Backbone as XML, in Angstrom:
<?xml version="1.0"?>
<chain id="A" units="angstrom">
  <residue number="1" name="UNK">
    <atom name="N" x="-13.975" y="-6.535" z="-22.830"/>
    <atom name="CA" x="-13.922" y="-5.476" z="-21.838"/>
    <atom name="C" x="-13.773" y="-6.045" z="-20.432"/>
  </residue>
  <residue number="2" name="UNK">
    <atom name="N" x="-14.344" y="-7.212" z="-20.196"/>
    <atom name="CA" x="-14.281" y="-7.804" z="-18.871"/>
    <atom name="C" x="-12.879" y="-8.228" z="-18.475"/>
  </residue>
  <residue number="3" name="UNK">
    <atom name="N" x="-12.145" y="-8.773" z="-19.470"/>
    <atom name="CA" x="-10.787" y="-9.228" z="-19.178"/>
    <atom name="C" x="-9.863" y="-8.044" z="-18.910"/>
  </residue>
  <residue number="4" name="UNK">
    <atom name="N" x="-10.003" y="-6.964" z="-19.678"/>
    <atom name="CA" x="-9.148" y="-5.799" z="-19.461"/>
    <atom name="C" x="-9.475" y="-5.116" z="-18.133"/>
  </residue>
  <residue number="5" name="UNK">
    <atom name="N" x="-10.748" y="-5.096" z="-17.748"/>
    <atom name="CA" x="-11.117" y="-4.533" z="-16.442"/>
    <atom name="C" x="-10.529" y="-5.367" z="-15.318"/>
  </residue>
  <residue number="6" name="UNK">
    <atom name="N" x="-10.585" y="-6.673" z="-15.472"/>
    <atom name="CA" x="-10.040" y="-7.574" z="-14.459"/>
    <atom name="C" x="-8.533" y="-7.375" z="-14.304"/>
  </residue>
  <residue number="7" name="UNK">
    <atom name="N" x="-7.815" y="-7.304" z="-15.422"/>
    <atom name="CA" x="-6.358" y="-7.136" z="-15.369"/>
    <atom name="C" x="-5.996" y="-5.756" z="-14.836"/>
  </residue>
  <residue number="8" name="UNK">
    <atom name="N" x="-6.744" y="-4.729" z="-15.242"/>
    <atom name="CA" x="-6.491" y="-3.377" z="-14.723"/>
    <atom name="C" x="-6.742" y="-3.319" z="-13.224"/>
  </residue>
  <residue number="9" name="UNK">
    <atom name="N" x="-7.769" y="-4.002" z="-12.761"/>
    <atom name="CA" x="-8.061" y="-4.054" z="-11.333"/>
    <atom name="C" x="-6.948" y="-4.714" z="-10.549"/>
  </residue>
  <residue number="10" name="UNK">
    <atom name="N" x="-6.444" y="-5.825" z="-11.081"/>
    <atom name="CA" x="-5.327" y="-6.492" z="-10.413"/>
    <atom name="C" x="-4.092" y="-5.606" z="-10.385"/>
  </residue>
  <residue number="11" name="UNK">
    <atom name="N" x="-3.838" y="-4.896" z="-11.490"/>
    <atom name="CA" x="-2.689" y="-3.993" z="-11.549"/>
    <atom name="C" x="-2.796" y="-2.856" z="-10.540"/>
  </residue>
  <residue number="12" name="UNK">
    <atom name="N" x="-3.973" y="-2.271" z="-10.403"/>
    <atom name="CA" x="-4.153" y="-1.186" z="-9.444"/>
    <atom name="C" x="-4.027" y="-1.670" z="-8.004"/>
  </residue>
  <residue number="13" name="UNK">
    <atom name="N" x="-4.524" y="-2.857" z="-7.722"/>
    <atom name="CA" x="-4.382" y="-3.412" z="-6.372"/>
    <atom name="C" x="-2.909" y="-3.680" z="-6.069"/>
  </residue>
  <residue number="14" name="UNK">
    <atom name="N" x="-2.172" y="-4.202" z="-7.053"/>
    <atom name="CA" x="-0.744" y="-4.439" z="-6.845"/>
    <atom name="C" x="0.006" y="-3.124" z="-6.664"/>
  </residue>
  <residue number="15" name="UNK">
    <atom name="N" x="-0.359" y="-2.096" z="-7.423"/>
    <atom name="CA" x="0.287" y="-0.797" z="-7.289"/>
    <atom name="C" x="0.033" y="-0.194" z="-5.908"/>
  </residue>
  <residue number="16" name="UNK">
    <atom name="N" x="-1.185" y="-0.323" z="-5.407"/>
    <atom name="CA" x="-1.469" y="0.207" z="-4.071"/>
    <atom name="C" x="-0.706" y="-0.561" z="-3.001"/>
  </residue>
  <residue number="17" name="UNK">
    <atom name="N" x="-0.536" y="-1.866" z="-3.179"/>
    <atom name="CA" x="0.219" y="-2.630" z="-2.181"/>
    <atom name="C" x="1.712" y="-2.298" z="-2.236"/>
  </residue>
  <residue number="18" name="UNK">
    <atom name="N" x="2.227" y="-2.048" z="-3.430"/>
    <atom name="CA" x="3.635" y="-1.655" z="-3.549"/>
    <atom name="C" x="3.868" y="-0.306" z="-2.880"/>
  </residue>
  <residue number="19" name="UNK">
    <atom name="N" x="2.963" y="0.650" z="-3.106"/>
    <atom name="CA" x="3.087" y="1.963" z="-2.464"/>
    <atom name="C" x="3.009" y="1.843" z="-0.940"/>
  </residue>
  <residue number="20" name="UNK">
    <atom name="N" x="2.093" y="1.028" z="-0.450"/>
    <atom name="CA" x="1.938" y="0.850" z="0.989"/>
    <atom name="C" x="3.176" y="0.213" z="1.598"/>
  </residue>
  <residue number="21" name="UNK">
    <atom name="N" x="3.735" y="-0.785" z="0.921"/>
    <atom name="CA" x="4.943" y="-1.439" z="1.409"/>
    <atom name="C" x="6.128" y="-0.481" z="1.407"/>
  </residue>
  <residue number="22" name="UNK">
    <atom name="N" x="6.239" y="0.338" z="0.360"/>
    <atom name="CA" x="7.324" y="1.322" z="0.295"/>
    <atom name="C" x="7.210" y="2.328" z="1.437"/>
  </residue>
  <residue number="23" name="UNK">
    <atom name="N" x="5.994" y="2.736" z="1.763"/>
    <atom name="CA" x="5.807" y="3.655" z="2.892"/>
    <atom name="C" x="6.258" y="3.026" z="4.204"/>
  </residue>
  <residue number="24" name="UNK">
    <atom name="N" x="5.972" y="1.753" z="4.362"/>
    <atom name="CA" x="6.389" y="1.077" z="5.595"/>
    <atom name="C" x="7.908" y="0.954" z="5.672"/>
  </residue>
  <residue number="25" name="UNK">
    <atom name="N" x="8.568" y="0.652" z="4.542"/>
    <atom name="CA" x="10.033" y="0.619" z="4.519"/>
    <atom name="C" x="10.611" y="1.979" z="4.874"/>
  </residue>
  <residue number="26" name="UNK">
    <atom name="N" x="10.038" y="3.034" z="4.307"/>
    <atom name="CA" x="10.517" y="4.387" z="4.591"/>
    <atom name="C" x="10.344" y="4.719" z="6.064"/>
  </residue>
  <residue number="27" name="UNK">
    <atom name="N" x="9.229" y="4.295" z="6.666"/>
    <atom name="CA" x="9.001" y="4.556" z="8.091"/>
    <atom name="C" x="10.057" y="3.857" z="8.952"/>
  </residue>
  <residue number="28" name="UNK">
    <atom name="N" x="10.411" y="2.634" z="8.597"/>
    <atom name="CA" x="11.422" y="1.903" z="9.358"/>
    <atom name="C" x="12.793" y="2.550" z="9.195"/>
  </residue>
  <residue number="29" name="UNK">
    <atom name="N" x="13.167" y="2.921" z="7.960"/>
    <atom name="CA" x="14.457" y="3.563" z="7.743"/>
    <atom name="C" x="14.538" y="4.920" z="8.423"/>
  </residue>
  <residue number="30" name="UNK">
    <atom name="N" x="13.430" y="5.637" z="8.463"/>
    <atom name="CA" x="13.399" y="6.912" z="9.176"/>
    <atom name="C" x="13.610" y="6.684" z="10.674"/>
  </residue>
  <residue number="31" name="UNK">
    <atom name="N" x="12.962" y="5.662" z="11.217"/>
    <atom name="CA" x="13.112" y="5.339" z="12.645"/>
    <atom name="C" x="14.552" y="4.940" z="12.955"/>
  </residue>
  <residue number="32" name="UNK">
    <atom name="N" x="15.161" y="4.151" z="12.070"/>
    <atom name="CA" x="16.563" y="3.756" z="12.264"/>
    <atom name="C" x="17.463" y="4.980" z="12.254"/>
  </residue>
  <residue number="33" name="UNK">
    <atom name="N" x="17.179" y="5.908" z="11.332"/>
    <atom name="CA" x="17.973" y="7.129" z="11.255"/>
    <atom name="C" x="17.832" y="8.007" z="12.486"/>
  </residue>
  <residue number="34" name="UNK">
    <atom name="N" x="16.677" y="7.951" z="13.140"/>
    <atom name="CA" x="16.475" y="8.742" z="14.351"/>
    <atom name="C" x="17.101" y="8.080" z="15.575"/>
  </residue>
  <residue number="35" name="UNK">
    <atom name="N" x="17.125" y="6.770" z="15.613"/>
    <atom name="CA" x="17.599" y="6.071" z="16.814"/>
    <atom name="C" x="19.108" y="5.859" z="16.835"/>
  </residue>
  <residue number="36" name="UNK">
    <atom name="N" x="19.733" y="5.739" z="15.690"/>
    <atom name="CA" x="21.162" y="5.438" z="15.651"/>
    <atom name="C" x="22.019" y="6.500" z="16.337"/>
  </residue>
  <residue number="37" name="UNK">
    <atom name="N" x="21.836" y="7.803" z="16.076"/>
    <atom name="CA" x="22.665" y="8.789" z="16.787"/>
    <atom name="C" x="22.440" y="8.785" z="18.302"/>
  </residue>
  <residue number="38" name="UNK">
    <atom name="N" x="21.218" y="8.502" z="18.726"/>
    <atom name="CA" x="20.933" y="8.452" z="20.159"/>
    <atom name="C" x="21.643" y="7.262" z="20.793"/>
  </residue>
  <residue number="39" name="UNK">
    <atom name="N" x="21.654" y="6.123" z="20.107"/>
    <atom name="CA" x="22.337" y="4.939" z="20.625"/>
    <atom name="C" x="23.851" y="5.156" z="20.672"/>
  </residue>
  <residue number="40" name="UNK">
    <atom name="N" x="24.406" y="5.841" z="19.668"/>
    <atom name="CA" x="25.852" y="6.069" z="19.641"/>
    <atom name="C" x="26.278" y="7.031" z="20.750"/>
  </residue>
  <residue number="41" name="UNK">
    <atom name="N" x="25.542" y="8.125" z="20.908"/>
    <atom name="CA" x="25.883" y="9.124" z="21.924"/>
    <atom name="C" x="25.513" y="8.683" z="23.334"/>
  </residue>
  <residue number="42" name="UNK">
    <atom name="N" x="24.534" y="7.836" z="23.455"/>
    <atom name="CA" x="24.124" y="7.358" z="24.768"/>
    <atom name="C" x="23.261" y="8.346" z="25.525"/>
  </residue>
  <residue number="43" name="UNK">
    <atom name="N" x="22.820" y="9.408" z="24.881"/>
    <atom name="CA" x="21.947" y="10.366" z="25.553"/>
    <atom name="C" x="20.739" y="10.651" z="24.675"/>
  </residue>
  <residue number="44" name="UNK">
    <atom name="N" x="19.631" y="10.950" z="25.303"/>
    <atom name="CA" x="18.406" y="11.254" z="24.574"/>
    <atom name="C" x="17.427" y="10.104" z="24.639"/>
  </residue>
  <residue number="45" name="UNK">
    <atom name="N" x="16.348" y="10.264" z="23.931"/>
    <atom name="CA" x="15.330" y="9.210" z="23.915"/>
    <atom name="C" x="14.799" y="9.066" z="22.495"/>
  </residue>
  <residue number="46" name="UNK">
    <atom name="N" x="14.237" y="7.944" z="22.235"/>
    <atom name="CA" x="13.657" y="7.649" z="20.934"/>
    <atom name="C" x="12.496" y="6.693" z="21.139"/>
  </residue>
  <residue number="47" name="UNK">
    <atom name="N" x="11.552" y="6.638" z="20.201"/>
    <atom name="CA" x="10.425" y="5.710" z="20.342"/>
    <atom name="C" x="10.890" y="4.260" z="20.236"/>
  </residue>
  <residue number="48" name="UNK">
    <atom name="N" x="10.208" y="3.390" z="20.966"/>
    <atom name="CA" x="10.586" y="1.978" z="20.978"/>
    <atom name="C" x="10.294" y="1.295" z="19.647"/>
  </residue>
  <residue number="49" name="UNK">
    <atom name="N" x="9.251" y="1.731" z="18.950"/>
    <atom name="CA" x="8.877" y="1.147" z="17.668"/>
    <atom name="C" x="8.633" y="2.256" z="16.660"/>
  </residue>
  <residue number="50" name="UNK">
    <atom name="N" x="8.834" y="1.975" z="15.385"/>
    <atom name="CA" x="8.563" y="3.010" z="14.375"/>
    <atom name="C" x="7.067" y="3.268" z="14.235"/>
  </residue>
  <residue number="51" name="UNK">
    <atom name="N" x="6.712" y="4.483" z="13.863"/>
    <atom name="CA" x="5.315" y="4.835" z="13.620"/>
    <atom name="C" x="4.947" y="4.373" z="12.217"/>
  </residue>
  <residue number="52" name="UNK">
    <atom name="N" x="4.187" y="3.295" z="12.145"/>
    <atom name="CA" x="3.816" y="2.733" z="10.853"/>
    <atom name="C" x="2.595" y="3.455" z="10.290"/>
  </residue>
  <residue number="53" name="UNK">
    <atom name="N" x="2.606" y="3.722" z="8.981"/>
    <atom name="CA" x="1.459" y="4.387" z="8.364"/>
    <atom name="C" x="0.279" y="3.426" z="8.216"/>
  </residue>
  <residue number="54" name="UNK">
    <atom name="N" x="-0.909" y="3.991" z="8.225"/>
    <atom name="CA" x="-2.105" y="3.199" z="7.992"/>
    <atom name="C" x="-2.374" y="3.041" z="6.505"/>
  </residue>
  <residue number="55" name="UNK">
    <atom name="N" x="-3.343" y="2.222" z="6.178"/>
    <atom name="CA" x="-3.653" y="1.959" z="4.776"/>
    <atom name="C" x="-4.136" y="3.223" z="4.073"/>
  </residue>
  <residue number="56" name="UNK">
    <atom name="N" x="-4.953" y="4.014" z="4.743"/>
    <atom name="CA" x="-5.538" y="5.183" z="4.095"/>
    <atom name="C" x="-4.837" y="6.479" z="4.475"/>
  </residue>
  <residue number="57" name="UNK">
    <atom name="N" x="-3.618" y="6.425" z="5.014"/>
    <atom name="CA" x="-2.854" y="7.645" z="5.287"/>
    <atom name="C" x="-2.400" y="8.314" z="3.991"/>
  </residue>
  <residue number="58" name="UNK">
    <atom name="N" x="-2.050" y="7.521" z="3.004"/>
    <atom name="CA" x="-1.707" y="8.050" z="1.689"/>
    <atom name="C" x="-2.962" y="7.972" z="0.824"/>
  </residue>
  <residue number="59" name="UNK">
    <atom name="N" x="-3.345" y="9.091" z="0.235"/>
    <atom name="CA" x="-4.571" y="9.160" z="-0.553"/>
    <atom name="C" x="-4.508" y="8.227" z="-1.752"/>
  </residue>
  <residue number="60" name="UNK">
    <atom name="N" x="-3.352" y="8.139" z="-2.384"/>
    <atom name="CA" x="-3.239" y="7.327" z="-3.586"/>
    <atom name="C" x="-3.409" y="5.836" z="-3.304"/>
  </residue>
  <residue number="61" name="UNK">
    <atom name="N" x="-2.947" y="5.378" z="-2.170"/>
    <atom name="CA" x="-3.112" y="3.955" z="-1.827"/>
    <atom name="C" x="-4.600" y="3.620" z="-1.735"/>
  </residue>
  <residue number="62" name="UNK">
    <atom name="N" x="-5.356" y="4.470" z="-1.062"/>
    <atom name="CA" x="-6.793" y="4.233" z="-0.932"/>
    <atom name="C" x="-7.517" y="4.313" z="-2.263"/>
  </residue>
  <residue number="63" name="UNK">
    <atom name="N" x="-7.176" y="5.319" z="-3.068"/>
    <atom name="CA" x="-7.834" y="5.475" z="-4.374"/>
    <atom name="C" x="-7.532" y="4.282" z="-5.273"/>
  </residue>
  <residue number="64" name="UNK">
    <atom name="N" x="-6.260" y="3.901" z="-5.352"/>
    <atom name="CA" x="-5.891" y="2.764" z="-6.200"/>
    <atom name="C" x="-6.537" y="1.468" z="-5.717"/>
  </residue>
  <residue number="65" name="UNK">
    <atom name="N" x="-6.626" y="1.299" z="-4.413"/>
    <atom name="CA" x="-7.234" y="0.080" z="-3.874"/>
    <atom name="C" x="-8.722" y="0.030" z="-4.195"/>
  </residue>
  <residue number="66" name="UNK">
    <atom name="N" x="-9.433" y="1.125" z="-3.990"/>
    <atom name="CA" x="-10.873" y="1.148" z="-4.249"/>
    <atom name="C" x="-11.154" y="0.993" z="-5.743"/>
  </residue>
  <residue number="67" name="UNK">
    <atom name="N" x="-10.410" y="1.725" z="-6.589"/>
    <atom name="CA" x="-10.590" y="1.574" z="-8.040"/>
    <atom name="C" x="-10.250" y="0.160" z="-8.508"/>
  </residue>
  <residue number="68" name="UNK">
    <atom name="N" x="-9.195" y="-0.407" z="-7.941"/>
    <atom name="CA" x="-8.811" y="-1.765" z="-8.311"/>
    <atom name="C" x="-9.875" y="-2.785" z="-7.939"/>
  </residue>
  <residue number="69" name="UNK">
    <atom name="N" x="-10.435" y="-2.644" z="-6.746"/>
    <atom name="CA" x="-11.504" y="-3.562" z="-6.342"/>
    <atom name="C" x="-12.740" y="-3.399" z="-7.212"/>
  </residue>
  <residue number="70" name="UNK">
    <atom name="N" x="-13.075" y="-2.145" z="-7.546"/>
    <atom name="CA" x="-14.238" y="-1.906" z="-8.407"/>
    <atom name="C" x="-14.018" y="-2.517" z="-9.787"/>
  </residue>
  <residue number="71" name="UNK">
    <atom name="N" x="-12.851" y="-2.297" z="-10.373"/>
    <atom name="CA" x="-12.571" y="-2.874" z="-11.690"/>
    <atom name="C" x="-12.505" y="-4.398" z="-11.638"/>
  </residue>
  <residue number="72" name="UNK">
    <atom name="N" x="-12.007" y="-4.930" z="-10.561"/>
    <atom name="CA" x="-11.957" y="-6.384" z="-10.402"/>
    <atom name="C" x="-13.364" y="-6.967" z="-10.373"/>
  </residue>
  <residue number="73" name="UNK">
    <atom name="N" x="-14.255" y="-6.335" z="-9.641"/>
    <atom name="CA" x="-15.640" y="-6.806" z="-9.553"/>
    <atom name="C" x="-16.337" y="-6.651" z="-10.902"/>
  </residue>
  <residue number="74" name="UNK">
    <atom name="N" x="-16.104" y="-5.525" z="-11.596"/>
    <atom name="CA" x="-16.702" y="-5.329" z="-12.918"/>
    <atom name="C" x="-16.190" y="-6.385" z="-13.890"/>
  </residue>
  <residue number="75" name="UNK">
    <atom name="N" x="-14.901" y="-6.633" z="-13.876"/>
    <atom name="CA" x="-14.328" y="-7.642" z="-14.764"/>
    <atom name="C" x="-14.856" y="-9.034" z="-14.487"/>
  </residue>
  <residue number="76" name="UNK">
    <atom name="N" x="-15.011" y="-9.369" z="-13.210"/>
    <atom name="CA" x="-15.549" y="-10.688" z="-12.867"/>
    <atom name="C" x="-17.010" y="-10.809" z="-13.265"/>
  </residue>
  <residue number="77" name="UNK">
    <atom name="N" x="-17.795" y="-9.763" z="-13.036"/>
    <atom name="CA" x="-19.226" y="-9.854" z="-13.358"/>
    <atom name="C" x="-19.439" y="-9.937" z="-14.865"/>
  </residue>
  <residue number="78" name="UNK">
    <atom name="N" x="-18.660" y="-9.198" z="-15.656"/>
    <atom name="CA" x="-18.792" y="-9.291" z="-17.117"/>
    <atom name="C" x="-18.276" y="-10.617" z="-17.638"/>
  </residue>
  <residue number="79" name="UNK">
    <atom name="N" x="-17.255" y="-11.164" z="-17.003"/>
    <atom name="CA" x="-16.742" y="-12.460" z="-17.406"/>
    <atom name="C" x="-17.723" y="-13.579" z="-17.106"/>
  </residue>
  <residue number="80" name="UNK">
    <atom name="N" x="-18.437" y="-13.480" z="-15.994"/>
    <atom name="CA" x="-19.428" y="-14.498" z="-15.646"/>
    <atom name="C" x="-20.623" y="-14.405" z="-16.572"/>
  </residue>
  <residue number="81" name="UNK">
    <atom name="N" x="-21.062" y="-13.169" z="-16.888"/>
    <atom name="CA" x="-22.191" y="-12.997" z="-17.807"/>
    <atom name="C" x="-21.852" y="-13.498" z="-19.202"/>
  </residue>
  <residue number="82" name="UNK">
    <atom name="N" x="-20.621" y="-13.261" z="-19.639"/>
    <atom name="CA" x="-20.207" y="-13.663" z="-20.985"/>
    <atom name="C" x="-20.115" y="-15.180" z="-21.112"/>
  </residue>
  <residue number="83" name="UNK">
    <atom name="N" x="-19.701" y="-15.861" z="-20.049"/>
    <atom name="CA" x="-19.520" y="-17.316" z="-20.119"/>
    <atom name="C" x="-20.831" y="-18.079" z="-20.037"/>
  </residue>
  <residue number="84" name="UNK">
    <atom name="N" x="-21.874" y="-17.454" z="-19.494"/>
    <atom name="CA" x="-23.146" y="-18.192" z="-19.376"/>
    <atom name="C" x="-24.098" y="-17.915" z="-20.503"/>
  </residue>
</chain>
């Protein structure tokens, strides 16, 4: 049970990081899409930098991260108890 908890924890942490990275890519592409027409036309204004999302802006990223850390700790504690 300890090994499966450990692997599940690592998987959930990786899934939360993939979701977070995808959100950041989407934020940059959205910013590019907003700034390109303004640059071509030469009129208007746009933000200097894209608005990057925070870690806990998406509920699933936070849930997966917390569950992953909990399962990782459970897997490590059961693995240490089993080996001694």
